[in-house]
N, C-alpha and C positions, 0 to 999 in steps of 0.2 A: 504494500500500500504506500510505502515511502518512495519518493522519486529515486530513480536509479542514477548511479554515477555514469560518467561518459564511458569509462572502461567496461563497466557492467553492460551497458547498452550495446557497445560495439561487440562484446563477446556474444551477447544474446542474438544480435543480428547475424553474426557469423554462423552460429548454431542453426538459426532458422534458414539461412541461405544454404548451408550444407545439406539440410534435410529436405529442402524444397524439391518436390516431385521425385524424391528418392525414398523417403520414409514418412510414416504417419507421425504426427505430433499431436499430443493431447495437452491442452492448456486450460487451466481453470483460473478464474479470477473473480473477485468481488467487484472489481472496477470495470465499468462498461467500456467497450472499445472506444467510444466517443471521448473518453477522458484519458486515453493512453498518451496522447500527444503531450499533455501537461506533465505527466509523470516521467516520460522518457527525456524530455528537455530538448536535446539537439534536434533541430527540424529535419535534417537529412535522415537521421536514425529513426525519428518519430514517423517519418513517411515509409521508410523501408521495412521496419519490423512488422507493423500491421499488414502491409501489403503482402508480405510473404506468408503470414499466418492466416489472414482472412480470405485471401483469394482462393477460390475453389474449396472453401471450408464448409463443413457442416456445423452450423452454430446452434447451440441449444441455450436459450436464455430463460432462466428460472424466474418465475414471477410469484407473487403472493407472500404470505407471512413465512417467517422462519419456522422450521420444525420445532425449534426450541420454544418459541412462543406457543405453539399448538400444544406441546407436551406440558406446559405449565398451566394450561387451562383445565380446570377440573371437569370430569365427566366426558372428556373427548376420547373416543375410541379410535386408535390408529389402526390402519389396515394390517391384517396378519400377513406374515411372510409365508410363502410357499415352502414346503419341506425342501431342505437343501439350498435354499437361497441364502446369500451372504447377509 
């Protein structure tokens, strides 16, 4: 959630570039893609990193309340997991 340093951003861009069209990459973040620019800082890196990650990506954006909030609510039944499910 904290802004990345320039060396961290360059390293991450290099990793993304090396994996681009070669391997799958799974990334999770609480920060929306629209706010990555402000966290990455350097405009060139801030353009290159999301471009490599988001282009041809399958994005899943969660919406709604946190499961932690739901679990704190009394009398709320959570769905049961199927046998063998993690």
